[in-house]
Every structure is written in structure tokens, then in C-alpha cells.
matplotlib code that plots the C-alpha trace (Angstrom):
import matplotlib.pyplot as plt

x = [99.3, 99.8, 101.5, 99.7, 98.1, 94.8, 92.0, 92.1, 88.8, 90.2, 93.3, 94.1, 93.6, 90.3, 89.7, 85.9, 83.4, 82.4, 86.1, 86.3, 83.3, 84.4, 87.7, 85.7, 84.0, 86.9, 89.0, 87.2, 90.0, 92.0, 89.7, 87.7, 85.3, 84.2, 85.8, 82.4, 81.3, 84.2, 83.3, 80.4, 81.7, 84.3, 81.4, 79.7, 83.0, 83.7, 87.1, 88.5, 91.9, 93.0, 96.5, 97.2, 100.4, 101.6, 102.8, 98.7, 98.3, 97.7, 95.6, 95.6, 95.8, 93.4, 89.9, 86.5, 84.7, 81.3, 81.8, 82.5, 81.3, 83.9, 86.6, 88.7, 91.7, 94.3, 93.1, 89.7, 89.3, 91.8, 94.3, 92.5, 89.3, 91.5, 90.0, 94.1, 94.1, 90.9, 91.1, 94.0, 91.5, 88.4, 86.6, 85.8, 89.6, 92.5, 95.9, 98.0, 101.0, 103.2, 106.4, 107.3, 105.7, 102.3, 100.0, 97.6, 94.1, 92.0, 88.2, 85.9, 83.3, 82.1, 82.8, 83.3, 84.8, 86.1, 89.6, 90.3, 92.8, 91.0, 93.9, 96.5, 99.2, 98.3, 100.8, 98.2, 96.4, 99.4, 99.6, 98.0, 100.6, 103.2, 102.5, 102.4, 105.7, 107.5, 106.4, 106.6, 109.8, 111.7, 114.8, 113.9, 110.7, 111.9, 114.2, 110.9, 108.7, 111.6, 111.5, 107.6, 108.2, 110.6, 108.1, 105.5, 107.9, 109.7, 107.2, 103.7, 104.5, 102.7, 105.5, 103.6, 102.7, 106.7, 107.4, 105.4, 106.4, 110.5, 109.5, 108.7, 111.4, 114.3, 113.1, 113.7, 116.1, 118.8, 121.2, 120.0, 122.4, 119.7, 117.3, 120.1, 121.2, 117.7, 116.8, 120.4, 119.9, 116.6, 118.3, 120.8, 118.9, 115.5, 115.5, 118.9, 120.2, 123.5, 124.3, 121.5, 122.5, 126.3, 125.2, 123.0, 125.5, 128.5, 126.7, 125.3, 128.7, 129.8, 127.1, 127.5, 131.1, 131.0, 128.1, 129.1, 126.3, 126.7, 130.1, 130.0, 127.6, 128.9, 132.5, 131.1, 129.1, 132.4, 134.3, 131.4, 129.4, 131.6, 135.0, 136.6, 139.9, 140.7, 137.6, 137.9, 141.6, 140.3, 137.4, 140.0, 143.3, 142.4, 140.7, 143.7, 143.6, 141.3, 141.5, 139.5, 135.6, 136.5, 136.8, 139.4, 137.9, 138.9, 137.3, 133.8, 133.8, 131.7, 132.4, 131.2, 133.1, 136.7, 135.8, 135.1, 137.9, 140.3, 140.5, 140.9, 143.7, 145.5, 145.3, 145.0, 147.0, 149.4, 149.1, 149.6, 149.8, 146.4, 144.7, 145.3, 144.1, 141.0, 140.8, 141.5, 139.3, 136.3, 137.2, 137.3, 134.2, 131.8, 133.4, 130.0, 129.6, 128.5, 131.4, 133.8, 132.6, 132.7, 136.1, 137.5, 139.7, 141.1, 143.1, 143.7, 145.4, 142.3, 140.3, 136.5, 135.4, 133.5, 136.7, 138.9, 136.8, 134.8, 131.7, 133.4, 135.3, 131.8, 130.4, 133.2, 132.7, 129.2, 129.0, 132.6, 134.3, 130.8, 131.9, 128.8, 126.4, 123.3, 122.1, 118.5, 117.3, 113.9, 111.7, 109.8, 113.3, 116.6, 117.9, 120.1, 117.8, 118.4, 122.4, 122.9, 121.2, 117.8, 116.5, 115.5, 111.4, 109.8, 108.0, 105.9, 102.7, 101.6, 99.9, 97.8, 96.8, 95.8, 93.2, 92.2, 91.5, 90.0]
y = [125.7, 126.7, 123.5, 120.6, 117.9, 118.5, 121.0, 122.5, 123.0, 126.0, 128.3, 130.8, 134.0, 135.7, 137.5, 137.5, 136.8, 133.5, 132.2, 133.1, 131.5, 128.4, 128.6, 129.4, 126.2, 123.8, 125.3, 123.4, 120.9, 123.1, 123.0, 120.0, 118.9, 115.9, 114.0, 113.0, 116.2, 117.3, 114.3, 115.8, 118.8, 117.2, 115.6, 119.3, 120.5, 117.2, 116.6, 113.6, 114.1, 116.3, 117.6, 118.2, 120.1, 118.4, 121.7, 122.8, 119.2, 121.1, 123.9, 126.7, 130.4, 131.0, 131.0, 130.2, 133.7, 131.9, 128.3, 129.3, 126.3, 124.2, 126.2, 124.8, 125.9, 124.0, 123.2, 123.3, 120.0, 116.9, 117.0, 114.1, 115.8, 117.7, 116.9, 115.9, 113.1, 112.0, 111.8, 109.1, 106.3, 107.9, 105.2, 107.6, 108.3, 106.6, 107.4, 107.6, 108.9, 110.8, 112.9, 115.0, 117.9, 117.0, 113.7, 113.0, 111.3, 110.1, 110.4, 106.7, 106.1, 103.2, 104.4, 101.0, 101.0, 97.3, 96.5, 100.2, 101.1, 103.0, 105.1, 107.3, 105.7, 102.1, 101.7, 99.5, 103.4, 103.9, 100.4, 101.4, 104.2, 102.5, 99.4, 101.6, 103.7, 99.9, 99.5, 102.8, 104.0, 101.1, 103.0, 106.3, 104.7, 103.9, 107.5, 109.1, 107.2, 108.0, 112.0, 111.4, 110.2, 112.5, 115.4, 114.2, 114.2, 116.9, 119.3, 118.2, 117.0, 113.6, 111.0, 107.7, 108.1, 109.4, 106.2, 103.7, 104.8, 104.6, 101.4, 100.6, 102.3, 101.0, 97.3, 97.2, 100.1, 98.3, 98.6, 101.9, 104.7, 107.4, 105.6, 105.6, 109.2, 110.5, 108.4, 109.3, 113.2, 112.6, 111.0, 114.0, 117.0, 116.1, 113.7, 114.2, 110.7, 111.0, 106.9, 106.0, 109.1, 107.9, 104.0, 105.5, 108.1, 105.6, 102.9, 105.6, 105.9, 103.1, 102.5, 105.7, 106.7, 109.0, 111.1, 114.3, 114.9, 111.8, 112.3, 116.1, 115.5, 112.2, 114.6, 117.5, 115.2, 113.3, 116.8, 119.0, 116.4, 113.1, 115.4, 112.0, 112.6, 109.0, 108.5, 111.4, 110.5, 106.9, 108.6, 110.9, 109.4, 106.9, 109.6, 111.4, 109.6, 107.5, 103.7, 101.9, 103.0, 105.1, 108.5, 111.0, 114.0, 116.4, 113.9, 113.5, 117.3, 118.8, 121.9, 121.3, 118.3, 119.9, 123.2, 121.3, 118.4, 121.4, 122.5, 118.8, 118.1, 121.7, 121.0, 117.6, 115.8, 118.8, 118.0, 122.0, 120.5, 118.7, 121.1, 123.9, 121.5, 121.0, 125.0, 126.2, 123.6, 125.1, 129.0, 128.0, 126.1, 128.1, 131.1, 131.8, 129.0, 129.2, 127.2, 129.3, 132.2, 130.5, 129.2, 131.9, 133.7, 130.3, 130.9, 134.0, 135.1, 135.6, 138.4, 138.3, 137.2, 140.5, 142.2, 140.4, 140.1, 143.5, 144.7, 144.6, 141.4, 139.8, 141.4, 140.0, 136.6, 136.1, 137.7, 137.2, 134.1, 132.6, 131.3, 132.5, 129.4, 128.8, 125.7, 124.3, 123.2, 122.3, 123.5, 119.6, 117.3, 116.9, 116.9, 114.0, 112.2, 115.5, 115.4, 114.0, 115.4, 114.6, 114.9, 118.4, 119.0, 119.6, 123.6, 124.4, 125.2, 122.1, 120.1, 123.2, 124.0, 120.0, 120.6, 122.9, 121.1, 118.5]
z = [86.2, 82.6, 81.6, 83.3, 81.0, 82.8, 84.1, 87.4, 89.1, 91.1, 92.0, 94.6, 92.5, 92.6, 89.0, 89.6, 92.8, 91.6, 91.5, 94.9, 96.0, 94.4, 96.1, 99.5, 98.7, 98.2, 100.4, 102.7, 102.8, 104.6, 108.3, 109.7, 107.0, 106.9, 103.7, 102.5, 102.2, 100.0, 97.9, 97.1, 96.5, 94.1, 92.0, 91.3, 89.7, 87.5, 89.9, 90.3, 91.9, 94.8, 95.7, 99.2, 100.6, 103.7, 104.9, 105.1, 106.9, 109.9, 111.7, 109.3, 110.2, 107.0, 107.9, 105.9, 105.5, 104.2, 106.1, 109.6, 110.9, 109.4, 110.5, 113.4, 115.6, 117.6, 120.6, 119.8, 117.7, 117.7, 114.9, 113.3, 112.6, 110.0, 106.2, 105.1, 108.0, 107.6, 104.1, 104.4, 106.0, 103.9, 101.7, 99.6, 98.7, 97.7, 98.3, 94.7, 95.5, 98.6, 99.3, 101.9, 100.4, 99.2, 98.9, 95.8, 96.3, 93.7, 94.3, 94.4, 92.6, 95.0, 98.4, 100.5, 104.1, 103.9, 104.8, 105.2, 108.2, 111.5, 111.7, 109.6, 112.1, 110.8, 108.1, 106.5, 105.6, 103.2, 101.6, 97.8, 98.0, 99.6, 96.6, 94.0, 95.2, 94.8, 91.5, 89.6, 90.9, 93.0, 92.9, 94.9, 96.6, 99.8, 100.7, 99.7, 102.4, 104.4, 104.1, 104.2, 107.7, 109.0, 107.6, 109.8, 112.8, 112.5, 110.6, 111.7, 115.0, 114.4, 115.9, 115.4, 111.8, 111.7, 113.3, 111.3, 108.0, 109.0, 110.4, 106.6, 104.8, 107.1, 107.4, 103.5, 103.2, 105.0, 101.6, 100.9, 101.3, 101.1, 103.6, 106.1, 105.6, 105.9, 108.9, 110.3, 109.7, 111.6, 115.0, 114.6, 114.2, 115.3, 117.3, 119.0, 119.3, 118.5, 119.1, 116.4, 114.2, 114.0, 113.0, 110.3, 108.8, 108.9, 107.2, 104.3, 103.6, 103.6, 101.1, 98.9, 100.1, 96.7, 97.5, 98.6, 100.8, 102.8, 103.3, 104.2, 106.7, 108.7, 108.3, 110.2, 112.4, 113.4, 113.7, 116.0, 117.4, 118.2, 118.2, 116.9, 115.3, 115.2, 113.0, 111.2, 110.3, 109.2, 107.0, 105.3, 104.6, 102.5, 100.1, 99.8, 96.5, 94.0, 94.9, 92.7, 92.6, 95.7, 94.8, 96.3, 98.2, 95.1, 92.6, 94.3, 92.9, 96.2, 96.9, 100.1, 101.0, 99.6, 101.8, 105.1, 104.8, 103.7, 107.8, 108.4, 106.2, 107.3, 110.9, 111.8, 108.6, 108.5, 105.1, 103.6, 99.9, 100.3, 102.3, 99.2, 97.0, 98.8, 99.2, 95.7, 94.5, 96.7, 95.8, 92.3, 91.9, 94.2, 95.9, 97.2, 98.7, 102.5, 104.2, 101.4, 103.4, 106.6, 106.6, 104.4, 107.5, 108.3, 104.5, 104.6, 107.3, 109.5, 106.9, 106.6, 102.9, 102.0, 103.1, 101.2, 97.8, 98.2, 95.9, 93.0, 93.3, 94.2, 91.1, 89.0, 90.4, 89.4, 86.3, 84.5, 86.7, 86.9, 90.4, 92.4, 91.9, 93.4, 94.9, 95.0, 98.4, 99.6, 102.4, 102.9, 101.7, 103.1, 99.7, 99.0, 96.6, 94.4, 94.3, 90.8, 88.1, 86.3, 83.0, 82.4, 82.1, 79.2, 79.7, 77.2, 76.7, 74.5, 77.2, 77.8, 74.1, 74.2, 77.2, 75.3, 72.2, 74.7]

ax = plt.figure().add_subplot(projection="3d")
ax.plot(x, y, z, "-o")
ax.set_aspect("equal")
plt.show()
């Protein structure tokens, strides 16, 4: 909050009674509050934008103390009466940005219901955000929308909204590896539609053969779900060595791929040299990786990871050898969009001082 270049109307710390009262007033957006009422409150505080976390776009266990008439619980009111879904189709707000984690709305000065979609599952209610997304971030827009669709289906339980957004993303993402992977992941883990998952995993890997996340997931699906050794062999054999732009499994540089493939190289291909190369890479790069811990007994005569390494060994690998590496993950997204390094954020207090001077 110190680094944002805009003024904030509320934050959830109550340093004073008047701050708590303000939070109670504006936290009506967690409840069944009509959008026009919250629009009035925002104008009162000269607020122009509201950021809504999608994990809060559902019935909340937190209730308002001072405005109990707007509290609503699941089973008492329809989901669409919550402020969050209502804002998506309200003429008082324009949806500017959305991903699987949050949405940004702009308060409208002029209110007109003309041309607005009647329901949130109508793809038209997302048109402004989708057009802006394709214009501002064409390389990642489709995968971002695919993640948004998966979130509505798996986290909030709104399959109609999920299907509308998935259809939009898939129609435009036939050549987008991340879209194919995200949709395949959804069919695999959430909808349990193995055939649809297989098609999309395979297409994603064909489009992005050097993606560690996509390769690992496709390999694991073939092994654990399809139990298809022939397809595993067809997938792995060409990746013993790099060929043109298609990297070998080692050169892909993914600990997860190397670790998972090492078992197939040993047991399916009977190629002990390849298996050891893959396994040693995984151990050297990240000995604390969950796959390494799981497969440790296979390569260490049945010994458990903790018994082999010991507490001092773990200490040495963290602080001396630097092999215990952290992995960033998201509660909202699947992670494939963040596989490759991005430019670092510039954290500083310049923005805060700029706001104060304004």
C-alpha cells in the first residue's frame, strides 16, 4: 500500500473509530448491496475505482455490524444479488481489468443502461474488459482470460460464466499453448474429462515443447492417468538430445521435468545413464523439490529423504550449497503464465511521496 501511486479510501486496519466506520460503510461490497448504493458511497469519498478480489465474490462469512440489512448468507439470497456479480452488469461501473485474482471497476459519471448485458454469464458483459485486454496485452490476454474462466468454474461454482469465458478464449487461442494447457488442466483436475484433457495437453506440448510446466504435466498425465507407455516413449525418445529448437529434457532446465522423466528413463527405457543425468540435475538444482523428495527412495535403495539427508544435511543444502530453492505458486492461477522470469518490480517510496505532494 505504501507503493501505490493513487490514494486509497480504505484499508482493513482500524487505527481509529472513524476508520472502522468507513470500512463498515464501504465493505458493503461484500454483501447484497445494490451497485447504485455503493456508487453513492464512492462519490462521497471521491473514489473513482474499486478493486474486488474474486475470492470474495461469493457469500462471505464476515458480516457487517452496522448495516445488517445488507448482510446475506448462502441459501437466503441468489448469488447474483451480491454486489460483485451485480457490478459486472451495472451501468454504474465499467469493468477495466480482470484476472483470476481480482477485478478493477471504474465508477461511471454518466449512467446509461443502453447496450448493457442482462446477465454476467452473457459474454457481452465482459466486452469492455476483453477488448482492452486484447489491445493492451495481446500476448497474455487469452491465457489470462482462460484462467479467469477456470476460476469461476472451480472456485466460485459458476459454470455458465466459466463456459462463456472459456469459449471466448478457446475460439481465439487455438495456437496459444498456454490457453490449451490451462483448459486441459481444467478438464483434467476439475471436470474429470480425460479425453478433452488429453487433446489439449498434447496440443499445448506441440505448441510449446520447451515449456517445463506443460511438458511435466503432459508426461504425468500419460503416466498416471492414461498409463500409456507407448505415448510416453514417443514423447521422451526425441528428447534424449536437443534437435534444432526442440531442447532435450535436460536443456529444458526444469527440475520437475528432469525428476519425473528420470523414473521413466530408468524403468521404461532401461537407460541408466540418462536416468542418472536427469536425476542428478534435479538433485543439484533443487534437492528440496517435492518430486525429488517423492522419488528419493527409487534412486537411493529405498531410503527416505529425511533419513538420508538428516537435519544437518538439510541445513547445509539451504545455507551452504543453496539447493533448497523456493517455488512461487498462486492460489488463483495455474502458474504457466509465470514460468519465465519477468522484469522486477521497482519497489520504492517515490510513488507515495508523489501522492503526498499532489
